[in-house]
VOGU-3710 file (C-alpha; in Angstrom, 3 decimals, decimal comma):
1> memgksrvia> 75,463/150,416/19,770  78,156/147,350/20,652  79,853/147,897/23,458  83,339/148,658/22,485  86,092/145,474/23,235  88,501/147,189/25,492  85,350/149,196/27,439  84,038/144,653/28,029  87,792/143,970/29,696  87,696/146,524/31,552
11> llavaslvas> 83,897/145,735/32,792  84,848/142,318/33,285  87,944/143,582/34,917  86,433/145,519/37,702  83,402/142,563/37,903  86,071/140,268/38,985  86,628/142,230/42,320  83,503/141,705/43,522  82,836/137,901/42,740  83,222/137,083/46,081
21> acgtstgsas> 82,039/140,401/47,865  79,937/140,070/50,987  76,181/139,861/51,051  74,239/140,543/54,144  72,767/142,569/56,317  76,194/144,121/57,877  75,492/146,895/55,244  79,138/145,162/54,086  77,315/143,948/51,284  74,038/144,231/49,854
31> pavttapgat> 71,225/143,067/46,807  71,706/141,917/43,334  69,616/142,596/39,919  67,831/141,734/37,196  65,787/144,938/35,542  64,218/145,783/32,759  65,097/148,390/31,280  61,901/150,399/29,119  59,511/152,057/28,010  55,598/152,531/28,666
41> vapvasapvv> 53,126/151,368/31,272  50,951/154,091/32,282  51,340/155,116/36,136  48,196/153,907/37,570  48,465/152,189/41,264  45,781/149,970/41,866  42,817/150,930/44,295  44,370/149,880/47,523  43,483/146,040/49,168  45,099/146,430/52,894
51> gtsptpvvdt> 46,441/142,814/54,595  46,560/140,824/51,338  50,318/139,321/50,129  50,894/139,711/46,896  52,650/135,442/45,576  55,874/135,840/44,783  56,176/135,894/40,974  59,098/137,473/37,954  57,219/140,945/37,517  57,680/141,389/33,131
61> tvypraqtly> 55,939/144,854/33,291  58,006/147,785/31,457  58,425/150,217/33,082  59,339/153,916/31,436  63,291/154,103/31,932  63,065/158,199/32,039  60,794/158,217/34,497  61,861/154,707/36,962  64,762/154,250/39,174  66,033/151,398/40,057
71> ttgkqwgaps> 68,242/151,103/43,036  69,238/147,610/44,638  71,389/146,670/48,352  69,233/145,980/50,861  67,436/143,429/49,396  68,399/140,440/49,833  64,805/137,890/49,657  62,088/138,381/48,024  59,654/141,020/49,766  57,007/139,757/52,217
81> twnpldggny> 56,395/141,912/54,384  54,950/146,073/54,549  53,913/145,710/58,077  55,979/148,854/59,358  56,175/147,992/62,754  58,242/144,949/61,703  61,298/146,002/62,349  63,944/145,133/59,556  62,069/142,890/57,944  59,746/144,940/55,991
91> atgtlglqye> 60,271/145,416/52,409  62,531/148,345/51,189  60,747/151,602/51,765  58,046/151,040/53,917  59,040/153,233/56,095  59,943/156,655/54,297  58,246/156,519/50,570  54,697/154,769/51,663  55,098/155,216/55,650  56,315/158,609/57,190
101> tlfmydplkd> 57,593/159,887/60,612  56,755/162,849/62,793  60,009/164,208/62,132  62,747/164,017/59,816  66,610/163,656/61,336  69,622/164,912/59,297  72,611/163,259/61,165  74,853/165,428/58,283  73,524/168,357/60,220  72,297/167,384/63,143
111> vytpwlaesg> 68,682/168,590/62,166  65,507/168,217/63,342  62,576/168,637/60,383  58,826/168,864/61,149  57,472/166,309/58,840  53,931/164,983/60,270  54,082/166,962/62,778  54,062/170,999/62,237  55,857/170,873/65,932  57,074/169,001/68,749
121> twdsakttyt> 57,720/171,185/72,085  57,924/169,937/75,750  56,793/172,035/78,878  58,770/173,685/81,342  58,783/170,435/83,514  60,232/168,521/80,662  57,834/165,694/81,414  54,921/166,715/79,194  55,634/166,611/75,006  52,635/168,556/73,091
131> iktrsgvkws> 53,156/167,612/69,327  51,002/169,296/66,762  50,133/167,566/63,398  49,884/168,746/60,448  47,274/169,992/58,570  45,966/169,330/55,120  47,589/165,290/55,012  45,469/162,375/53,685  45,936/158,940/53,751  47,005/157,552/49,852
141> dgsdftsadv> 43,124/155,958/50,353  41,610/160,008/50,757  41,040/159,812/53,871  42,352/162,300/56,403  45,077/161,991/58,333  44,791/163,410/62,217  46,139/163,303/65,606  44,254/159,784/66,663  46,609/158,662/64,540  49,726/159,782/65,751
151> afsilvaknp> 48,125/159,014/69,575  47,387/155,060/68,286  51,138/154,742/67,202  52,408/155,710/70,432  50,034/153,418/72,115  50,661/150,592/69,975  54,382/150,651/71,427  52,604/149,118/74,209  52,048/145,813/71,977  55,054/143,153/74,180
161> vlgstlwttg> 55,540/141,459/70,451  56,554/144,648/68,784  59,902/144,954/71,677  59,595/148,511/71,981  61,157/150,162/74,951  59,177/153,188/74,774  56,380/152,582/77,415  58,917/150,865/79,800  62,921/152,255/80,100  60,975/155,107/77,702
171> gvtaadatda> 58,960/156,744/80,212  55,851/157,303/78,196  52,737/156,987/80,680  49,897/158,413/78,470  49,413/159,469/74,852  45,946/161,602/74,332  44,573/163,024/70,903  43,054/166,169/72,759  42,116/167,340/69,317  41,831/167,149/65,729
181> stvvvkftnp> 45,334/168,264/65,506  47,442/168,105/69,264  48,720/165,228/70,738  50,116/165,315/74,439  52,563/162,584/75,359  52,523/162,320/79,199  56,240/160,927/80,687  57,807/159,682/84,549  61,491/159,673/84,097  61,611/160,789/80,588
191> ayqewaqwly> 64,239/158,651/78,126  64,733/162,039/76,290  67,750/160,427/73,861  65,236/157,143/73,031  61,739/159,387/72,808  64,304/162,025/70,290  65,166/159,095/68,237  61,318/157,326/67,990  60,243/161,004/66,743  62,351/160,319/63,505
201> ngaivpkavf> 61,737/156,091/63,328  58,812/155,784/64,844  56,253/155,032/61,356  52,426/156,475/62,027  49,910/154,343/60,967  46,309/154,676/60,084  44,466/153,789/63,414  41,441/153,133/61,024  43,491/149,782/59,755  46,377/148,994/62,576
211> eakntadilk> 43,622/148,772/65,590  42,095/145,572/64,872  45,304/144,497/64,065  46,793/145,618/67,633  47,130/141,411/69,047  49,512/139,054/69,720  49,660/138,541/66,206  50,375/141,823/64,603  53,316/140,532/62,964  51,848/138,688/60,764
221> ftnangvgtg> 49,882/141,356/59,269  51,598/141,848/56,583  49,819/145,017/55,273  50,506/144,599/50,976  48,993/147,100/49,328  48,500/149,172/52,778  47,286/153,081/53,200  50,449/155,846/53,977  51,229/158,642/53,841  54,221/159,162/52,015
231> pymyktaaad> 55,216/160,039/48,489  54,663/156,665/46,900  52,419/153,990/46,929  52,444/150,094/46,593  52,600/148,807/43,007  53,602/145,410/43,018  56,243/143,108/44,821  57,978/140,084/43,140  60,476/137,569/43,720  63,122/139,908/42,239
241> rmvwvknpnw> 61,578/143,329/43,302  59,615/145,626/44,671  57,794/147,981/43,061  56,258/151,940/44,003  54,521/154,124/42,226  54,654/157,814/42,940  51,552/159,276/45,458  50,298/161,715/43,118  48,982/163,490/46,445  51,792/163,527/48,607
251> wataalkldv> 50,782/166,419/51,364  54,899/167,494/50,872  53,976/169,042/47,146  52,542/171,472/48,686  53,160/172,214/52,165  57,139/171,951/51,589  57,117/172,412/48,073  58,707/168,539/47,629  58,554/166,682/44,195  60,124/163,415/44,013
261> kpqfivdivn> 60,622/162,736/40,186  60,866/159,346/39,694  57,673/157,804/38,723  58,620/154,537/39,555  60,929/153,104/42,022  61,869/149,708/41,053  63,827/148,196/43,986  65,590/144,289/42,745  66,168/141,823/45,018  70,571/141,399/45,800
271> ssnnvalgql> 71,202/137,281/44,421  74,803/138,642/44,089  77,312/141,733/44,498  78,943/140,907/41,019  75,657/140,573/38,686  74,602/144,180/41,124  77,679/145,616/39,375  77,219/144,622/36,027  73,560/146,387/36,424  75,450/149,156/37,832
281> lqggvdlsnn> 77,965/150,076/35,161  75,711/149,511/32,199  73,205/151,299/33,431  70,599/148,960/34,653  70,195/149,972/38,266  70,527/154,083/39,059  71,816/153,693/42,664  73,279/150,762/44,549  73,515/150,317/48,012  75,970/147,023/47,978
291> yfpgvksivd> 79,523/146,917/48,915  81,919/146,921/46,253  85,633/146,827/46,424  87,577/147,993/43,841  85,739/151,462/44,063  88,113/153,646/42,848  87,895/151,533/39,334  84,782/151,603/38,944  84,821/155,572/39,414  87,497/156,004/37,373
301> ggygvttyfa> 86,342/153,009/34,594  84,182/155,901/32,255  81,038/154,380/32,953  79,423/157,397/34,411  79,207/155,979/37,863  80,012/158,540/41,158  80,402/158,337/44,932  78,940/160,547/47,617  82,897/161,609/47,370  85,113/161,516/44,432
311> gvpymlggnt> 88,068/160,649/46,623  89,304/158,680/49,507  87,024/157,349/51,410  84,413/157,925/48,475  81,793/156,430/51,270  80,039/158,669/54,361  80,745/156,577/57,317  77,413/154,669/58,735  78,304/152,435/61,376  81,430/151,035/63,496
321> atlipnttkk> 82,881/148,006/62,984  84,207/146,802/66,434  85,789/143,932/67,584  83,297/141,770/69,864  85,667/139,756/72,842  84,196/137,226/75,108  85,202/139,401/78,425  84,116/135,717/80,532  86,781/134,091/79,280  90,305/133,918/79,666
331> plddpafrka> 93,101/136,067/79,159  90,144/138,278/77,009  88,304/138,948/80,765  91,362/141,019/81,246  91,400/144,701/80,193  95,250/144,685/79,739  94,979/142,031/77,346  92,617/143,336/75,257  94,321/146,826/75,472  97,059/144,995/74,139
341> lataidtndi> 95,639/143,229/71,499  93,528/146,679/70,385  97,149/147,738/69,952  98,560/145,177/68,154  95,815/145,228/65,030  97,024/147,320/62,131  93,708/148,757/61,554  96,046/150,765/58,444  96,503/147,517/57,001  92,202/146,400/56,814
351> vtkvygsivt> 91,954/149,984/55,667  93,973/150,257/52,984  94,893/146,427/51,509  90,932/145,226/52,540  88,925/148,264/51,418  90,751/150,037/49,112  90,590/153,697/51,334  87,075/153,274/51,149  86,687/152,491/54,530  88,377/155,115/57,531
361> vadptgllpn> 89,850/154,130/60,962  87,678/154,526/63,997  88,625/156,804/66,817  89,011/154,967/69,368  86,063/156,028/71,169  84,172/154,287/68,493  82,020/157,550/67,830  81,043/157,774/64,441  82,378/161,242/62,746  79,053/163,387/63,085
371> fskyidvaqd> 79,568/162,785/67,055  82,351/163,696/66,990  81,820/166,977/68,875  81,339/164,730/71,710  84,542/162,984/72,189  86,710/164,153/74,613  89,987/164,920/72,691  92,421/165,471/75,720  91,783/161,935/77,200  91,075/160,142/74,058
381> kalgfsfdta> 94,836/160,859/73,598  95,969/160,213/76,458  93,977/156,969/77,326  93,545/156,060/73,456  95,218/153,295/71,568  96,515/152,876/67,746  98,510/150,416/66,301  102,124/149,821/67,220  103,844/146,300/67,686  106,400/146,408/70,124
391> kaksmlaaag> 104,104/148,955/72,535  101,154/146,148/72,135  104,277/143,756/73,178  105,263/145,206/75,769  101,830/145,943/77,408  101,658/141,968/77,308  104,918/141,664/79,186  104,204/144,277/81,599  100,554/142,554/82,492  101,961/138,878/82,974
401> ykagsdgfvt> 101,607/137,792/80,162  104,835/135,756/78,464  105,926/134,058/75,102  106,001/130,429/74,788  108,834/128,837/72,866  106,771/129,117/69,907  106,921/132,459/70,529  103,209/133,299/71,433  102,114/134,675/74,422  100,715/132,379/76,979
411> nkdgsaiklt> 97,759/132,764/79,830  99,602/133,708/83,371  99,775/130,335/84,750  101,357/129,096/81,677  98,658/127,581/79,409  98,413/127,739/75,354  96,411/131,065/74,273  94,009/129,765/71,454  91,693/132,461/70,501  89,267/131,912/67,389
421> levpdgwsdw> 87,542/134,743/65,697  84,758/134,518/63,791  82,557/136,506/60,899  79,686/134,959/58,935  80,955/132,573/55,461  80,435/134,418/52,358  81,048/138,358/53,988  84,307/138,337/52,405  85,391/141,987/53,458  85,198/140,633/56,937
431> mqaensiaas> 86,823/137,436/56,104  90,102/138,923/55,002  90,080/141,901/57,211  89,485/138,881/60,519  92,714/137,294/58,606  94,932/140,884/58,514  93,652/140,956/62,256  95,123/137,519/62,999  98,465/138,477/60,905  99,312/141,315/62,965
441> aakagikidp> 98,026/140,058/66,421  100,411/136,976/66,208  103,246/140,223/65,433  103,034/140,915/68,472  102,942/137,110/70,151  98,365/136,948/69,647  97,769/133,735/68,400  94,304/134,046/66,742  92,372/131,554/64,456  90,322/133,419/62,108
451> qhpdfntvva> 87,371/131,254/61,405  84,034/131,690/59,453  80,807/129,595/60,236  77,925/130,491/58,275  75,646/133,412/59,597  73,379/131,702/61,501  75,805/130,067/63,595  77,494/133,102/64,017  74,291/134,977/65,302  73,298/131,912/67,516
461> nrnrpdatta> 76,686/132,220/69,285  77,138/135,943/70,177  73,421/135,983/71,312  72,742/133,871/74,769  69,250/132,521/75,335  69,749/133,836/79,125  72,003/136,997/81,709  73,721/133,694/82,908  74,839/131,613/79,869  78,319/132,598/78,832
471> pkfdlqinnd> 79,402/133,442/75,442  79,593/130,755/73,065  82,797/132,628/70,605  86,526/134,384/71,508  85,691/137,102/69,298  83,664/138,680/66,584  83,216/140,966/64,479  80,289/143,137/64,822  78,257/146,524/63,749  74,865/147,028/65,003
481> vqigntpwtw> 74,813/150,597/66,013  74,134/152,252/62,618  73,927/156,339/61,975  71,430/158,036/64,210  71,170/161,608/66,304  72,690/160,663/69,452  75,906/159,287/71,044  73,946/157,413/73,457  72,594/154,382/71,070  76,229/153,735/71,118
491> ydyvfrpask> 76,988/153,398/74,560  73,893/151,235/75,400  75,510/149,364/72,960  78,989/149,201/74,203  77,558/149,125/78,021  74,083/147,452/78,429  74,449/144,847/81,382  73,520/141,623/80,626  70,400/141,856/83,104  68,946/144,274/81,304
501> sfgtsenrny> 69,965/142,747/77,698  68,289/139,764/77,590  64,163/138,934/77,383  63,839/142,015/75,319  64,500/143,771/71,695  68,405/145,218/73,025  69,951/141,586/73,404  73,350/143,560/72,954  75,935/142,503/75,780  77,276/140,037/73,360
511> egynndaawa> 80,566/140,034/75,060  79,373/139,767/78,571  80,716/143,020/80,506  79,258/144,382/83,110  79,486/147,577/84,662  77,421/149,233/87,058  79,106/152,211/87,152  78,529/152,680/83,287  75,420/151,739/83,036  73,867/154,387/85,278
521> lvqkldstpv> 75,852/156,747/83,587  74,041/155,592/80,175  70,894/155,870/82,279  72,177/159,371/83,189  72,752/159,847/79,740  69,462/158,991/78,750  67,737/160,650/80,486  69,622/164,322/79,668  67,439/166,373/77,000  69,002/165,904/73,801
531> edvaamktit> 69,651/169,833/73,278  71,649/169,640/76,463  74,720/169,573/74,562  76,810/170,354/77,640  75,744/168,055/80,057  75,559/165,181/77,207  79,140/165,971/76,753  80,426/165,677/80,690  78,350/162,277/80,744  80,093/161,072/77,413
541> salqkiqltd> 83,777/161,779/78,629  83,367/159,658/81,819  81,624/157,136/79,588  85,065/157,043/77,284  87,007/156,793/80,135  85,520/153,332/80,906  85,523/152,405/77,768  89,374/153,570/77,143  90,471/151,361/80,103  88,616/148,950/80,030
551> mpviplwyng> 87,722/148,398/76,628  84,940/146,024/76,755  84,770/146,568/72,587  87,582/147,296/70,436  86,254/149,960/67,537  88,471/149,108/64,010  86,718/151,316/61,142  83,696/152,998/60,266  81,645/150,987/58,278  80,373/152,816/54,788
561> iwaqmnntvw> 76,861/153,499/53,670  77,954/152,362/50,375  76,198/153,782/47,464  77,372/153,563/44,142  75,562/156,237/41,980  74,878/155,731/37,606  74,587/159,474/36,222  73,488/157,908/32,784  69,704/158,304/33,404  69,395/160,548/36,725
571> tgwpsdkgnq> 71,825/162,795/37,909  72,180/165,392/40,924  72,817/162,826/43,097  73,654/163,404/46,894  77,675/164,425/47,600  79,924/166,444/49,516  80,063/168,918/46,985  76,052/169,156/45,972  73,404/167,506/47,363  74,260/166,897/51,335
581> vlpatwngyw> 72,088/164,017/51,965  72,333/159,886/52,620  72,193/158,155/49,393  70,940/154,916/50,818  67,527/152,844/50,764  69,029/150,914/53,789  65,862/150,777/56,554  65,690/154,210/58,560  67,940/155,973/56,294  64,671/157,557/54,143
591> nmgavlmltq> 63,573/159,189/57,133  67,343/160,138/57,971  67,196/162,518/54,908  68,235/160,050/52,099  64,072/160,443/50,688  65,177/163,973/49,854  67,662/162,678/47,570  64,998/161,437/45,131  63,559/165,417/45,394  66,707/166,393/44,043
601> itavpak> 67,486/164,089/41,331  66,750/165,325/37,915  66,840/162,782/34,505  69,218/162,964/31,999  67,599/164,284/28,739  66,916/162,020/25,849  69,878/162,721/23,324
//
């Protein structure tokens, strides 16, 4: 049937909204598309050939449309590794669809669900953690999953190439399989928060496959067509897509009565957001985790597209976008100036004009909404900030920053203040946001020059080679910390000192701020059991006082878990009124409950 003329015009109008939308790992954007809706192809998986790496080519296979879920929004280049130990580099779904974790964690409900573990318990001294592994689980090659696989998956974290802190600051000193279904993990000075994160983030891999690869070259092992326990197996990969096929022997079908509905999952590599939008609107893609401005027009346009919330803010919050100041440079080394700068930023302007209200203003503490119970509300109200130009001017004057003849404030010695704010070129939403920040700051007398160098330059400017090198930027926007189970992650990001940041996988001291008292509290929080919420609240309150007083980073808005779902082929998507799970394909999200989405959606009957 020919698409109606008015519908074509509407589609083009909506597409024009995203022609320059950003596209990278910020979560503010994501992958593109070229899919082949079609029919026919037997759901047969080839025998696993562990470690081989296919040549990226175009996949011309036509998959049965009613059995195939097309996704996009994470992959910006051809899939190149399926090694679940390779952090954020592995292909979409490697962890969560193919490899699994001991527990699944739901950040919306703050609930852990036993997964490959049937249980995990601390002894009375809380220095020994005993894991009972799930019975009846098999690897996709038919071999038995055992406690030896779990023990090895913990031990492999000692490999320095992986950059894991489990055996260093995490406190793990031993991990032994004491029988076929029991693993005993011993700790000295346990980092309970970090361990609780590993339980739902640490991939459990087959010892038989990975033991021989546990060398300095472990990340060179691409592991295509590998052996996992999850609901899907590798089928093929190409330059434009990653294809998974349903595992007919997935343990959770019998054990938990869970059945993933799509026979195939085809994740499309992004080339541009406007291409992704066109595919979504025409039903070629079912779930897009791309950033699209103008979401209201998309949802209201009659395309059968829905979002998690039916109205504002449409999206769940996934991370906190923050303004990072170089605290080693005047006047950004002055907490009073940073506090005035925070007060001068019209974040509501960013939320409404840049994002069309699909994001929300961040709380001054920076804690995501799922961590609201940890916010000291009275203290937040007393010490927090909100946009107020007049108040910002007053704060600057009180701190000794006087306006020059051009209306912009100068340093206390009378020298000009010239600040640059950089975000990656092409990240259109952040580029618009930096313009908004500069405009509102100018009204308070703070001169900021928006710049947008290429992504690699932005990263190079913030990732210093060592603790003695000063940051190379003035201001940057950053959103490294994702939704999870503990506010410890946020405070580790804000307060990790330079001496603990460089030469590790946790290079986070972008702003050059150091506070020994705050870092001691962060370590105390890490050493607090996650079930001791009262103790965690006491510590986070103390950390919030330091943060809100010194303002080492400035929380701006909650970046969304971008998710637009087309209901033409599949329906029953996550929503606040229905199945409340995360609708995301991004790395680390499948094991935070998103895999359950695949058991809840249903195919729309053919007409």
